C-alpha positions as CSV (number, residue, x, y, z in Angstrom):
1,M,-182.3,2.3,-7.2
2,D,-181.4,-1.4,-7.2
3,I,-180.8,-2.7,-3.6
4,A,-177.6,-4.6,-4.8
5,L,-176.2,-1.6,-6.5
6,A,-176.9,0.5,-3.2
7,A,-175.1,-2.3,-1.3
8,G,-172.3,-2.3,-3.6
9,L,-171.8,1.6,-3.4
10,L,-171.6,1.5,0.5
11,A,-169.3,-1.5,0.5
12,T,-166.3,0.8,-0.3
13,P,-165.0,3.7,1.7
14,L,-164.8,5.8,-1.5
15,G,-168.7,5.0,-2.0
16,K,-169.5,5.8,1.6
17,L,-167.7,9.1,1.1
18,L,-169.8,9.8,-2.1
19,V,-173.1,9.1,-0.4
20,G,-171.9,11.2,2.7
21,L,-170.9,14.3,0.3
22,V,-174.3,14.0,-1.6
23,A,-176.2,14.0,1.8
24,L,-174.3,17.0,2.8
25,A,-174.8,18.8,-0.3
26,A,-178.7,18.2,0.1
27,V,-178.5,19.5,3.6
28,V,-176.7,22.6,2.5
29,L,-179.2,23.1,-0.4
30,V,-182.2,22.9,2.1
31,G,-180.3,25.1,4.5
32,R,-179.9,27.8,2.0
33,I,-183.6,27.8,1.1
34,V,-184.4,28.0,4.8
35,L,-182.1,30.9,5.4
36,S,-183.1,32.9,2.5
37,V,-186.6,32.8,4.0
38,A,-185.3,33.7,7.5
39,W,-183.5,36.7,6.1
40,K,-186.6,38.0,4.3
41,L,-188.7,37.6,7.7
42,L,-186.0,39.2,9.7
43,L,-185.7,42.3,7.3
44,A,-189.4,42.5,7.4
45,A,-189.4,42.4,11.2
46,I,-186.9,45.1,11.2
47,V,-189.1,47.4,9.1
48,V,-192.2,46.9,11.0
49,V,-190.4,47.3,14.3
50,G,-188.5,50.4,13.2
51,A,-191.8,51.8,11.8
52,L,-193.6,51.2,15.1
53,Y,-190.8,52.8,17.1
54,T,-190.7,55.8,14.8
55,A,-194.4,56.3,14.9
56,G,-194.2,56.0,18.9
57,V,-191.6,58.5,19.1
58,L,-193.1,61.0,16.7
59,L,-196.6,60.7,18.0
């Protein structure tokens, strides 16, 4: 990106708002990916702990 274009974009309040919204969208996108992985790990942990608990109770 040209430095003059970036400086012009940040020179106006609307440009700053646009940059802020794009940055927020990037954070939300990365957050969704991280949360997707976190949910899978949490569900796997629940299954493993549930299996260990069941085995401990029955055996």
